[in-house]
Structures are given as structure tokens and as C-alpha cells.
Kinemage of the C-alpha trace (Angstrom):
@kinemage 1
@onewidth
@group {chain A} dominant
@subgroup {mainchain}
@vectorlist {calphas} color= white
{ca met a 1} P 207.247 174.400 110.523
{ca arg a 2} L 208.976 176.465 113.211
{ca gly a 3} L 209.696 180.180 113.240
{ca ala a 4} L 210.433 183.287 115.281
{ca val a 5} L 207.608 185.254 116.748
{ca ile a 6} L 207.869 188.554 118.659
{ca his a 7} L 205.367 188.894 121.490
{ca ala a 8} L 206.633 192.103 123.155
{ca pro a 9} L 209.802 194.161 123.516
{ca gly a 10} L 212.488 191.717 124.542
{ca asp a 11} L 210.267 188.731 124.008
{ca val a 12} L 211.115 186.712 120.866
{ca arg a 13} L 210.019 182.934 120.906
{ca phe a 14} L 210.582 180.059 118.541
{ca glu a 15} L 207.405 178.565 117.920
{ca thr a 16} L 205.370 175.946 115.652
{ca leu a 17} L 203.673 177.873 112.888
{ca asp a 18} L 201.341 176.977 110.087
{ca asp a 19} L 203.370 175.793 106.914
{ca pro a 20} L 203.223 178.409 104.092
{ca arg a 21} L 201.232 177.623 101.091
{ca ile a 22} L 200.957 178.885 97.497
{ca ser a 23} L 198.077 181.342 97.740
{ca arg a 24} L 198.585 183.207 94.451
{ca pro a 25} L 199.974 182.116 90.989
{ca thr a 26} L 202.967 184.332 91.329
{ca asp a 27} L 204.039 182.779 94.710
{ca ala a 28} L 207.051 180.420 95.584
{ca ile a 29} L 207.777 178.577 98.710
{ca ile a 30} L 211.331 178.354 99.795
{ca arg a 31} L 213.145 176.150 102.156
{ca thr a 32} L 215.335 178.364 104.152
{ca val a 33} L 219.168 177.614 103.863
{ca ala a 34} L 220.140 180.703 105.966
{ca thr a 35} L 218.313 183.795 107.457
{ca cys a 36} L 219.479 186.355 110.203
{ca val a 37} L 218.534 189.136 112.568
{ca cys a 38} L 218.705 192.501 111.222
{ca gly a 39} L 219.449 195.734 112.964
{ca ser a 40} L 216.010 197.006 112.102
{ca asp a 41} L 214.475 193.978 113.757
{ca leu a 42} L 215.939 195.500 117.001
{ca trp a 43} L 213.556 198.571 116.807
{ca pro a 44} L 210.644 196.408 117.919
{ca tyr a 45} L 212.828 194.328 120.211
{ca arg a 46} L 213.794 197.507 121.990
{ca gly a 47} L 210.319 198.893 122.193
{ca ala a 48} L 211.041 201.728 119.565
{ca glu a 49} L 208.271 200.366 117.579
{ca pro a 50} L 205.189 199.039 118.938
{ca val a 51} L 204.234 195.282 119.145
{ca ala a 52} L 200.536 195.395 119.065
{ca glu a 53} L 200.220 191.637 118.960
{ca pro a 54} L 202.545 188.495 118.322
{ca his a 55} L 203.748 188.423 114.823
{ca pro a 56} L 206.582 186.567 112.977
{ca met a 57} L 209.809 188.171 112.216
{ca gly a 58} L 212.682 188.308 109.562
{ca his a 59} L 213.172 189.729 106.213
{ca glu a 60} L 216.493 188.353 104.875
{ca tyr a 61} L 216.833 184.869 103.427
{ca val a 62} L 218.445 182.560 100.865
{ca gly a 63} L 216.958 179.131 100.202
{ca ile a 64} L 215.949 176.388 97.882
{ca val a 65} L 212.833 176.657 95.766
{ca glu a 66} L 210.241 173.971 96.958
{ca glu a 67} L 207.301 174.926 94.905
{ca val a 68} L 206.163 177.641 92.718
{ca gly a 69} L 202.793 179.061 91.411
{ca ser a 70} L 201.500 178.571 87.889
{ca gln a 71} L 202.802 182.001 86.617
{ca val a 72} L 206.174 181.760 88.089
{ca thr a 73} L 208.540 180.944 85.185
{ca his a 74} L 211.844 182.559 86.139
{ca val a 75} L 212.938 180.187 88.887
{ca arg a 76} L 211.832 176.500 89.487
{ca pro a 77} L 211.986 173.842 92.307
{ca gly a 78} L 215.413 172.863 93.318
{ca gln a 79} L 217.191 176.056 92.545
{ca phe a 80} L 219.099 178.074 95.055
{ca val a 81} L 217.636 181.571 95.171
{ca val a 82} L 218.474 185.183 96.724
{ca gly a 83} L 215.660 187.535 97.258
{ca ser a 84} L 214.874 190.991 98.718
{ca phe a 85} L 213.320 192.217 101.748
{ca ala a 86} L 210.890 194.123 99.462
{ca thr a 87} L 209.012 192.003 96.836
{ca ser a 88} L 208.545 193.345 93.338
{ca asp a 89} L 206.761 192.270 90.216
{ca asn a 90} L 209.718 193.778 88.200
{ca thr a 91} L 207.259 194.811 85.351
{ca cys a 92} L 205.504 197.880 86.755
{ca pro a 93} L 206.775 201.513 85.855
{ca asn a 94} L 208.687 201.836 89.067
{ca cys a 95} L 210.377 198.503 88.780
{ca leu a 96} L 211.319 199.211 85.137
{ca asn a 97} L 212.819 202.443 86.334
{ca gly a 98} L 215.070 200.484 88.710
{ca trp a 99} L 213.090 201.367 92.008
{ca gln a 100} L 211.803 197.879 92.700
{ca ser a 101} L 211.403 198.573 96.322
{ca ser a 102} L 208.679 201.014 95.332
{ca cys a 103} L 206.992 198.410 93.010
{ca leu a 104} L 203.154 199.228 92.689
{ca his a 105} L 202.522 195.861 94.145
{ca arg a 106} L 205.347 195.746 96.538
{ca glu a 107} L 204.988 193.666 99.808
{ca phe a 108} L 207.589 193.787 102.686
{ca met a 109} L 208.875 190.345 103.821
{ca ser a 110} L 208.381 189.710 107.512
{ca thr a 111} L 208.193 185.961 108.001
{ca cys a 112} L 211.720 184.775 107.120
{ca gln a 113} L 213.239 183.702 110.428
{ca ala a 114} L 211.689 180.225 109.823
{ca asp a 115} L 212.110 176.944 108.226
{ca tyr a 116} L 209.972 177.856 105.009
{ca val a 117} L 208.988 181.104 103.554
{ca arg a 118} L 206.283 181.970 101.113
{ca ile a 119} L 207.696 184.506 98.579
{ca pro a 120} L 205.122 186.893 96.958
{ca his a 121} L 205.902 188.069 93.291
{ca ala a 122} L 208.534 185.248 93.161
{ca his a 123} L 208.876 185.756 89.397
{ca gly a 124} L 210.171 189.320 89.916
{ca thr a 125} L 211.749 188.895 93.409
{ca leu a 126} L 213.874 185.825 93.396
{ca val a 127} L 217.277 185.448 91.683
{ca ala a 128} L 218.732 181.987 90.954
{ca thr a 129} L 222.356 181.023 91.067
{ca asp a 130} L 223.595 179.007 88.251
{ca glu a 131} L 224.293 176.174 90.570
{ca his a 132} L 224.156 175.591 94.407
{ca pro a 133} L 226.848 177.516 95.791
{ca gly a 134} L 229.597 176.290 98.412
{ca gly a 135} L 228.698 176.916 102.045
{ca glu a 136} L 231.552 179.272 102.356
{ca phe a 137} L 229.425 181.793 99.973
{ca val a 138} L 226.172 181.407 101.843
{ca pro a 139} L 226.869 184.273 104.498
{ca gly a 140} L 227.780 186.682 101.511
{ca leu a 141} L 224.795 185.835 99.523
{ca leu a 142} L 222.638 186.310 102.452
{ca ala a 143} L 224.055 189.669 103.136
{ca val a 144} L 223.153 190.498 99.518
{ca ser a 145} L 219.389 190.040 100.218
{ca asp a 146} L 219.462 193.226 102.376
{ca val a 147} L 222.526 194.726 104.136
{ca met a 148} L 224.949 194.558 101.302
{ca gly a 149} L 222.205 195.911 98.850
{ca thr a 150} L 221.230 198.435 101.249
{ca gly a 151} L 224.813 199.586 101.739
{ca trp a 152} L 225.255 199.558 97.968
{ca tyr a 153} L 222.220 201.814 97.537
{ca ala a 154} L 223.521 204.210 100.319
{ca ala a 155} L 226.797 204.660 98.215
{ca leu a 156} L 224.906 205.157 94.992
{ca ala a 157} L 222.395 207.646 96.636
{ca ala a 158} L 225.457 209.542 97.994
{ca glu a 159} L 226.912 209.567 94.622
{ca val a 160} L 230.282 208.065 95.406
{ca lys a 161} L 232.558 208.498 92.618
{ca pro a 162} L 236.116 207.338 91.646
{ca gly a 163} L 238.573 209.453 93.626
{ca ser a 164} L 235.980 210.918 95.953
{ca thr a 165} L 235.879 211.047 99.712
{ca ala a 166} L 233.045 209.112 101.543
{ca val a 167} L 231.999 209.173 105.096
{ca val a 168} L 230.073 206.261 106.550
{ca val a 169} L 227.877 206.986 109.518
{ca gly a 170} L 227.083 203.844 111.373
{ca asp a 171} L 229.233 200.741 111.932
{ca gly a 172} L 226.411 198.194 111.997
{ca ala a 173} L 226.149 195.597 109.138
{ca val a 174} L 224.884 198.087 106.583
{ca gly a 175} L 227.536 200.715 107.517
{ca leu a 176} L 230.069 198.095 107.053
{ca cys a 177} L 228.523 196.906 103.751
{ca gly a 178} L 228.551 200.634 102.792
{ca val a 179} L 232.321 200.707 103.292
{ca ile a 180} L 232.623 197.925 100.824
{ca ala a 181} L 230.416 199.669 98.306
{ca ala a 182} L 232.273 202.923 98.497
{ca arg a 183} L 235.565 200.917 97.935
{ca glu a 184} L 233.928 199.234 94.871
{ca leu a 185} L 232.665 202.477 93.490
{ca gly a 186} L 236.157 203.963 93.547
{ca ala a 187} L 236.224 206.279 96.600
{ca glu a 188} L 239.984 207.282 97.362
{ca arg a 189} L 239.116 208.044 100.882
{ca ile a 190} L 236.631 206.295 103.080
{ca ile a 191} L 236.152 207.496 106.607
{ca ala a 192} L 234.279 205.166 108.904
{ca met a 193} L 232.512 206.517 112.064
{ca ser a 194} L 232.822 203.841 114.694
{ca arg a 195} L 233.363 203.509 118.450
{ca his a 196} L 233.860 199.698 118.488
{ca ala a 197} L 237.307 198.125 118.083
{ca ser a 198} L 236.041 194.904 116.377
{ca arg a 199} L 234.025 196.965 113.917
{ca gln a 200} L 236.815 199.383 113.349
{ca lys a 201} L 238.908 196.422 112.459
{ca leu a 202} L 236.324 195.069 109.938
{ca ala a 203} L 235.821 198.552 108.402
{ca leu a 204} L 239.530 198.852 107.699
{ca glu a 205} L 239.533 195.248 106.196
{ca phe a 206} L 236.705 196.277 103.973
{ca gly a 207} L 238.472 199.174 102.788
{ca ala a 208} L 238.058 202.073 105.100
{ca thr a 209} L 241.233 204.429 105.225
{ca glu a 210} L 240.558 206.256 108.321
{ca ile a 211} L 238.340 205.754 111.461
{ca ile a 212} L 236.583 208.430 113.455
{ca ser a 213} L 235.333 207.471 117.085
{ca glu a 214} L 233.895 210.858 117.951
{ca arg a 215} L 229.977 211.430 117.621
{ca gly a 216} L 227.845 214.529 117.345
{ca asp a 217} L 229.485 217.918 116.917
{ca glu a 218} L 232.971 216.330 117.815
{ca gly a 219} L 232.559 213.751 115.106
{ca ile a 220} L 231.530 216.379 112.538
{ca ala a 221} L 234.572 218.483 113.728
{ca arg a 222} L 236.877 215.704 112.923
{ca val a 223} L 235.356 214.975 109.441
{ca lys a 224} L 236.193 218.581 108.671
{ca asp a 225} L 239.651 218.142 109.966
{ca leu a 226} L 240.341 215.555 107.821
{ca thr a 227} L 238.792 217.177 104.729
{ca gly a 228} L 240.531 220.733 104.879
{ca gly a 229} L 237.661 222.155 106.606
{ca ile a 230} L 235.209 221.425 103.850
{ca gly a 231} L 233.486 218.159 104.500
{ca ala a 232} L 233.141 214.927 102.420
{ca asp a 233} L 231.904 214.498 98.812
{ca ser a 234} L 229.449 211.822 99.870
{ca val a 235} L 228.031 210.633 103.138
{ca leu a 236} L 226.358 207.364 103.867
{ca glu a 237} L 223.736 207.498 106.869
{ca cys a 238} L 223.277 203.983 108.018
{ca val a 239} L 221.535 204.281 111.392
{ca gly a 240} L 218.199 206.103 111.308
{ca thr a 241} L 218.587 208.280 114.378
{ca ala a 242} L 218.082 212.121 114.760
{ca glu a 243} L 221.819 212.301 115.790
{ca ser a 244} L 223.095 210.271 112.882
{ca met a 245} L 221.087 212.230 110.163
{ca arg a 246} L 222.508 215.502 111.758
{ca gln a 247} L 225.987 214.114 111.742
{ca ala a 248} L 225.761 212.879 108.166
{ca leu a 249} L 224.267 216.184 106.883
{ca his a 250} L 226.813 218.440 108.627
{ca ser a 251} L 229.748 216.171 107.457
{ca ala a 252} L 229.055 216.669 103.679
{ca arg a 253} L 230.610 219.552 101.877
{ca pro a 254} L 228.329 222.068 99.964
{ca gly a 255} L 227.439 220.344 96.680
{ca gly a 256} L 227.960 216.932 98.262
{ca asn a 257} L 225.414 214.272 98.890
{ca val a 258} L 224.055 212.163 101.663
{ca gly a 259} L 222.601 208.677 101.138
{ca phe a 260} L 220.317 207.761 103.969
{ca val a 261} L 219.182 204.234 104.540
{ca gly a 262} L 218.696 203.898 108.227
{ca val a 263} L 215.065 203.350 108.946
{ca pro a 264} L 214.271 206.802 110.358
{ca his a 265} L 213.229 207.181 114.114
{ca glu a 266} L 212.220 210.547 115.305
{ca val a 267} L 214.345 212.012 112.412
{ca ser a 268} L 213.319 215.547 110.943
{ca val a 269} L 215.176 217.712 108.837
{ca glu a 270} L 214.700 221.478 109.097
{ca gly a 271} L 214.013 223.259 105.763
{ca gln a 272} L 216.360 226.293 106.403
{ca glu a 273} L 219.181 223.944 107.436
{ca leu a 274} L 218.830 221.692 104.401
{ca phe a 275} L 218.481 224.766 102.212
{ca phe a 276} L 221.574 226.503 103.448
{ca ser a 277} L 223.681 223.400 103.582
{ca gln a 278} L 223.435 222.969 99.694
{ca val a 279} L 223.782 219.093 100.321
{ca gly a 280} L 221.625 216.620 98.289
{ca leu a 281} L 219.729 214.100 100.167
{ca arg a 282} L 218.297 210.923 98.982
{ca gly a 283} L 217.297 207.674 100.624
{ca gly a 284} L 214.549 205.130 101.453
{ca pro a 285} L 214.326 201.449 101.257
{ca ala a 286} L 217.043 200.256 98.817
{ca pro a 287} L 215.866 198.773 95.461
{ca val a 288} L 217.974 195.458 96.338
{ca arg a 289} L 216.472 193.584 93.431
{ca arg a 290} L 218.086 195.933 90.954
{ca tyr a 291} L 221.514 195.076 92.270
{ca leu a 292} L 221.088 191.439 92.857
{ca pro a 293} L 222.705 189.884 89.803
{ca asp a 294} L 225.699 192.143 90.061
{ca leu a 295} L 226.189 191.608 93.881
{ca ile a 296} L 225.646 187.926 93.460
{ca asp a 297} L 228.357 187.743 90.924
{ca arg a 298} L 230.784 189.939 93.137
{ca val a 299} L 230.192 187.391 96.003
{ca leu a 300} L 230.504 184.273 93.918
{ca ser a 301} L 233.767 185.576 92.202
{ca gly a 302} L 235.254 186.413 95.593
{ca arg a 303} L 235.587 190.105 94.796
{ca ile a 304} L 233.661 191.014 97.875
{ca asp a 305} L 232.946 189.130 101.133
{ca pro a 306} L 230.053 190.901 102.956
{ca gly a 307} L 229.374 187.702 104.809
{ca lys a 308} L 232.136 188.880 107.371
{ca val a 309} L 229.533 190.903 108.876
{ca phe a 310} L 228.143 187.712 110.512
{ca asp a 311} L 230.171 187.296 113.460
{ca leu a 312} L 227.816 185.046 115.352
{ca thr a 313} L 226.103 181.811 113.889
{ca leu a 314} L 223.346 180.079 115.703
{ca pro a 315} L 220.797 177.423 114.852
{ca leu a 316} L 217.553 178.769 114.083
{ca asp a 317} L 215.847 177.461 117.300
{ca gln a 318} L 218.241 179.940 119.239
{ca val a 319} L 216.928 182.972 117.318
{ca ala a 320} L 216.099 184.694 120.804
{ca glu a 321} L 219.821 184.573 121.557
{ca gly a 322} L 220.742 186.179 118.128
{ca tyr a 323} L 218.376 189.053 119.074
{ca lys a 324} L 219.873 189.570 122.650
{ca ala a 325} L 223.473 189.438 121.508
{ca met a 326} L 222.919 191.980 118.868
{ca asp a 327} L 220.901 194.182 121.192
{ca glu a 328} L 223.842 193.939 123.797
{ca arg a 329} L 226.258 194.765 121.010
{ca arg a 330} L 228.022 191.241 121.432
{ca ala a 331} L 227.498 190.562 117.808
{ca ile a 332} L 227.334 192.633 114.718
{ca lys a 333} L 224.894 190.410 113.052
{ca ala a 334} L 223.524 186.911 113.872
{ca leu a 335} L 223.335 184.303 111.115
{ca leu a 336} L 220.503 181.645 111.625
{ca lys a 337} L 220.629 178.308 110.160
{ca pro a 338} L 217.612 175.786 110.174
């Protein structure tokens, strides 16, 4: 088969790889229908994470089941499935408590920008649709496998409630999906922080009521101006930098909540600062599997269309161009089709 391999920062190649095989009875092999480049893939691409040796890339996927192990009973060959970037057996205590991304047997997917993918713990990770969806739904279902599920978790972690005011820090795919989530959860005001016209337009289409283009202290001041000097009830931090975390923490009102889902890089929160802010802070890798049935239904019913975050579609063999386009901010998110 063929797949993406990162060799060094800025160096992603499309290469011939070994075909995946069933190695455990809980595995499945899927034929990829669509995959994509994630904003978090840009950390190693930009050199912010080390690349010690060449390795495959990708953790978002939808596909057709080709083969299953002997213990996989929830899905069968021929079905269209959606999975999560974090595998889960869906039976351990953490899974049963709804935290599948902390499954005691968790594995993080990292080989999905390829023709075929082995899915560990397939019986607990994959969710099949009732029938093969039309092509128009594939981008939305692909978004559900990570960015929509992660944006949903950010909104829940920030405790967005009907009638509340939410701020979304970050205008990448996760942040934009966070706008959708805040709207679906009933926020009355959704303030999106973005400096890019195309992303501002999409945020407004997704349900944002106001846009703030300033960053840092100026951005915090604008939030305070728009909230009577108090701050927002809920803030979704969808970037993962020290600046975005500080901006999120100081944009929340006392008693408000921050949901942080941007993978942290050089982020630290000082104890005294958090103590006197009286702001609740929760984050981590999103338990996407918990939300899959609901979000799949919302996509297939036409209630939400997170697939609009894919503003560039390429054949899989042009994956390197997808990375480059996102790195240069020529694309929000690149969808790849084998």
C-alpha cells in the first residue's frame, strides 16, 4: 500500500509501505475512504516536536471494513465506519465512565494517511453507519473522527449552557467546530477570536455572533468590553500555545470555565494566577468515541456540517502539498482521498 511518512521537519513523503495485517483478535483492517492533515500534525512538520526517525502520519479516518479479528463483533466487512484518533476497548472503567481517550488499553492512531489502516480495539473504537453514506456526507463524518469531536469536548469541558456566552480561542478546524458545538449546546453569544477573513466568515456561518481579531492583552480587553467588564461564562482553548492559554484563562469570568483541547506546547499555568482567577480548567485528549453516535447522527441528518472546515481536497499522493498548504495558512484543513 501507499502512505505518508515524515522524515524531518518540512519533509513529508508518499511512500510504499507494508500492508497492515491483523495482529490481534480485536483488530480490524479498513480501506480508507478519506483521511486528512490535522493541525496537530503541523507540530512535527514545523519542528516543534522532534522527528527522531521516519514514521507514518495521520490519525483521522473513515473507511470500509476489509477484515476483522476473531473477537470483533460490533462491525463486519463491508460496513462504512468512523473511528477516533484514540482507540478504546469501551469496556474498561475509564471507558464506562465516558473517558475512552483514557482507556486502560488506549493506543493513539498514527498511520491513517494511507490506503489501508489497522485499527486496534476495533470492537470498541469503530462505529458503523446504517448504510454507506453519500459522498456529500464523507467530509462531515471525517471531521467527527477528531476535530468535531474535539470541538464538542471543548464546549462540554467549558460547560457551555443554554443562554450562556462562549469565547472560542483559535480559528483552526477545532476552533471552528467548537463554534458549532457551542451553538448546538445553546450558547446565546459565541465570540470567535480570529484574524483571518475566510475563517471569520466560516465562524459566522457556523453560529458565531461576534468576531474579535485582536490577540493577547488586547484580545482579552475586547472580550471584557463585550461582556460588561466581567468575561465569558465559557472559553474554548483550541490552539495549545502559552499565549492562547493565557488569553483563554483571562477571558473567562470568575466562576467561568475553560475547556482546553489544543495540544499544549510550552504551556504552564501558575498556581496563584489560577487560584485567584476562580476559573475552572479542564482539558485533555477528547473522548471522541463517547460522542460518535450522536455526532454521526447530527451530520447524516443535516443538522451540522463540520465538513466545511475542509477547504482543500487533494489526492492522497499529494499529501505533502496538504501539509504545505496548511503550514502556509492557504488552507484550514486538507482532505485526502486515496
